[in-house]
KEMI-152703 format. One record per residue (C-alpha): residue in one letter; x, y, z. Coordinates in nm, 3 decimals. Layout:
+-----+---------+---------+---------+
: res :    east :   north :      up :
+-----+---------+---------+---------+
:   A :       X :       Y :       Z :
...
+-----+---------+---------+---------+
***
This chain:
+-----+---------+---------+---------+
: res :    east :   north :      up :
+-----+---------+---------+---------+
:   M : -14.135 :  -7.840 :  13.861 :
:   S : -13.889 :  -7.727 :  13.596 :
:   I : -13.795 :  -7.948 :  13.304 :
:   P : -13.421 :  -8.005 :  13.251 :
:   I : -13.246 :  -7.869 :  12.947 :
:   V : -13.084 :  -8.137 :  12.731 :
:   G : -12.710 :  -8.085 :  12.680 :
:   I : -12.558 :  -8.274 :  12.388 :
:   T : -12.203 :  -8.409 :  12.368 :
:   L : -12.135 :  -8.568 :  12.030 :
:   D : -11.824 :  -8.763 :  12.139 :
:   L : -11.782 :  -8.851 :  12.506 :
:   A : -11.452 :  -9.024 :  12.433 :
:   A : -11.305 :  -8.698 :  12.303 :
:   N : -11.499 :  -8.468 :  12.538 :
:   P : -11.579 :  -8.656 :  12.859 :
:   W : -11.813 :  -8.518 :  13.120 :
:   T : -11.538 :  -8.431 :  13.368 :
:   D : -11.790 :  -8.319 :  13.631 :
:   L : -11.921 :  -8.677 :  13.641 :
:   Q : -11.581 :  -8.843 :  13.684 :
:   R : -11.639 :  -8.932 :  14.046 :
:   E : -11.602 :  -9.247 :  14.252 :
:   D : -11.967 :  -9.232 :  14.356 :
:   L : -12.099 :  -9.221 :  13.997 :
:   I : -12.377 :  -9.470 :  13.932 :
:   H : -12.367 :  -9.584 :  13.568 :
:   I : -12.692 :  -9.749 :  13.460 :
:   T : -12.691 :  -9.915 :  13.119 :
:   E : -13.016 : -10.112 :  13.126 :
:   P : -13.303 : -10.155 :  13.152 :
:   L : -13.421 :  -9.804 :  13.073 :
:   R : -13.780 :  -9.705 :  13.016 :
:   V : -13.882 :  -9.419 :  12.790 :
:   G : -14.236 :  -9.290 :  12.783 :
:   A : -14.434 :  -8.991 :  12.664 :
:   L : -14.651 :  -8.778 :  12.887 :
:   P : -14.919 :  -8.610 :  12.674 :
:   G : -14.968 :  -8.263 :  12.818 :
:   G : -14.670 :  -8.314 :  13.050 :
:   M : -14.543 :  -7.959 :  12.998 :
:   A : -14.700 :  -7.654 :  13.161 :
:   S : -14.775 :  -7.538 :  12.806 :
:   G : -14.979 :  -7.852 :  12.746 :
:   R : -14.723 :  -7.997 :  12.505 :
:   A : -14.585 :  -8.349 :  12.549 :
:   S : -14.286 :  -8.436 :  12.764 :
:   V : -14.066 :  -8.744 :  12.776 :
:   A : -13.975 :  -8.941 :  13.088 :
:   I : -13.674 :  -9.171 :  13.113 :
:   A : -13.674 :  -9.410 :  13.407 :
:   A : -13.430 :  -9.660 :  13.556 :
:   F : -13.365 :  -9.829 :  13.887 :
:   L : -13.056 :  -9.758 :  14.094 :
:   P : -12.858 : -10.061 :  14.216 :
:   D : -13.025 : -10.021 :  14.558 :
:   G : -13.367 : -10.049 :  14.393 :
:   R : -13.470 :  -9.682 :  14.409 :
:   P : -13.632 :  -9.554 :  14.091 :
:   V : -13.500 :  -9.248 :  13.908 :
:   V : -13.706 :  -9.055 :  13.654 :
:   I : -13.569 :  -8.777 :  13.435 :
:   E : -13.816 :  -8.569 :  13.238 :
:   T : -13.767 :  -8.324 :  12.955 :
:   S : -13.974 :  -8.179 :  12.676 :
:   L : -14.045 :  -8.392 :  12.373 :
:   T : -13.905 :  -8.104 :  12.168 :
:   A : -13.567 :  -8.117 :  12.348 :
:   F : -13.557 :  -8.498 :  12.337 :
:   L : -13.623 :  -8.505 :  11.962 :
:   A : -13.371 :  -8.226 :  11.898 :
:   A : -13.104 :  -8.431 :  12.079 :
:   A : -13.197 :  -8.739 :  11.875 :
:   R : -13.176 :  -8.542 :  11.549 :
:   V : -12.830 :  -8.404 :  11.634 :
:   L : -12.700 :  -8.752 :  11.722 :
:   Q : -12.857 :  -8.903 :  11.411 :
:   A : -12.701 :  -8.632 :  11.193 :
:   R : -12.360 :  -8.726 :  11.336 :
:   Y : -12.395 :  -9.106 :  11.350 :
:   G : -12.674 :  -9.191 :  11.106 :
:   D : -12.925 :  -9.454 :  11.206 :
:   N : -12.645 :  -9.661 :  11.370 :
:   E : -12.781 :  -9.981 :  11.215 :
:   P : -12.531 : -10.249 :  11.107 :
:   R : -12.456 : -10.257 :  10.737 :
:   G : -12.302 : -10.517 :  10.508 :
:   R : -12.066 : -10.748 :  10.693 :
:   D : -12.159 : -10.593 :  11.031 :
:   A : -12.523 : -10.704 :  10.996 :
+-----+---------+---------+---------+
***
């Protein structure tokens, strides 16, 4: 099994994923599950699994390396900060 590479788009409003603009797209917003798999990589390093259920009840699990997942999080955090409400938004 190969682990997917994580592609990062910093602004989907400005740069939409045109390959996903399809009538049969399934957009899942919640609930999502995120979990670590110690030793989940062939190298023995940890991987991350993200799971959700499709509207028909079938489960979907996407797995990538913890390294790629954390790199994506760092890039997004560098662009958007911690995204916590501040001042009057709190």
